[in-house]
N, C-alpha and C positions, 0 to 999 in steps of 0.2 A: 387671253390672247398673248402671243409671243411678240418679241421685238422685230424690227424690220430685218434683222440678221437671220431670221428664220423664214424658210419658204417651203412650199410643197412643190415637188417637181417630179417629172417622169424619171425613172431610173436610167442611168447611163448604160451603155451597151454591156460593159463588163459587169455591172451590178445585176442587170437583168439575167446575164449568163449564169451568175452565181445562184440566183434564186431559181432559175429554170433547172439547173443541175440538181439542186436539193429536191425540188418537186418531182423530177423524173426518177431520182434515186429512191424516193420513198413512195413512188406510184401515186402521187397526189396532184399530178399535172392537170387533172380534169376538174379539181374543186376550187381552183383560183383562176379568175379571169386575168390572164397576163397583160391584157390591154388596159386593165383597170388598176394596175399596181402603181402606187405613187410613193415617193420617199419624202419623209420629213427631214429637211436639210437644215441643221442648226450649225451656224458658223463655229468652227473649232471643235466640233464633236468628234469623238473617236469611232463612233458607229452611228448608223442611221436607222431609224424606225421605218418599217415598210407597212403600208396599208393598202387594202383593196377599197377603192373609192369610186363611186359612180362618176362618170365623166362630166355630167351636168353640174354636179356639186363642185367639182374641180374648176369648171368655168366660172361659176358664181364666185368662188373664193378669189380667183384672179381678177374678176371685175371689181370687187370691193376692196382688193388689196389687203386681205386679212389672212392670217395663218393660225388656225387653232392648234393647240398642243397635240390633240388626238382627233382623228376623224375616220369614220368608216370601220372596216374590219381589220384589226391588228393581226398581221401575219407573222411578224417577227422582226429581227434586227439584222442588219448587214454590216460587217466589218470587212473592209477590203483585204485585210491580212488574214483574218481568221475564218471568213466565210459567212454563211447564213446561219442564224440561230432561230429556230422556230418558236412561236409564241404558244402559250397555254390555250388561248382561244382556237388556234389552228389545230392543236391536239384534240380538242373537243370535236371539231369538225371531222378530223381524220378518224377518230374513234367510231364514229357512225359507220364508216366504211369497214372498219375492223369487225364490227359486230355482225355484218352480213358476209364476211369472208372475202371482201373485194381487195383488201390490201393486207400484207403481213403485219403482225403486231406481237407484242410480248404480253402474255397473260400470266398473272401472278396469283398464287394462293393468298389467303387473307393475311397471314403473318408476314410474308415477303412483301405484300402490297403495303403494309404498314411501315416496314423498314425502308421501302423505296421512297415513300412520302416523307420519311425522316432524313432523306438525302444520303442514304447508305447504298453502297454497291452490293450486288448479290452474286454469289457464285452460280455458274451455269446449271448445276443440277436442280436448283430451286426454281427454274423457269419452266413455263408451260406454253401452250399455244403453238400455232403453226409457224411462227417466226423463229422460235427457239434458237437463236444464234445462227440461223441459216438464211436469213433474208439477204437480198443482193445489196442492201444498205445496212450498215450497222446502227443507223438511227431509225427508230420506229416508235409509233405510239405504244403506250403501256396501259393495259387494262387490268382491273381486278377480275377474279373468277366470276364475280357477280355482274360484270359488265360495266363497271364504273371507270371512267377515264381518269388516269392518274397523272398523265403528262407524257413527256418524251424521254426515252431511254436510249443509250448508246452502249455498244460493247467495247470492252477493253481487254487486252490480253496481258496478263501479268504472270510471269514464271509458268508459261504454258497452260494457265487456267483462264478461262473466259469469265468475265464479270459483266453484269448489266448495271450501268451507273445512270443516275438521273441526269438529264441535261436540263430539263425544266419540269418541275413536278408541283403538285398541289401544295405541298408543305413549304415550297420555296418562298412564297409570299410571306408566310409567317416567320420563317427563319431570317429573312432580310429585314424584318422590322415592320411588316405590314403596311 
């Protein structure tokens, strides 16, 4: 359990707006219950973790005056200056929609999938799938050709060449020290 300077709260209006914007841009607005989003607010933090939590559990936590470090489904973190950064668990949920063609995603051949999970950016000719740099959002889930979820990728333009770079990927946990 955390100290009394930590609390779980409903998102502020501007925070909810940032989360909604991300969910609509990536066509994920239907997979997260916006009324069940809560923020883990730690005094002095530079970003806040966002969770989808059952309202009943939230009421219980308030009644016993306890704040766990993590609770519910982790959807990502929000930084008022940088915006919303989606989580790896949210990528796994989103990849299910990619597999059935409900949302755009990036699909990578085996070698590029490996490079992506090593944190490397990929030139656009190496990309496949129906999102291939043309989705309405430059952030989308990334899958291997075999259908495995690799994380979140976003496009960058460098010297008139588009690249797909990892935002959060499976290898990130190992690179940061596990």
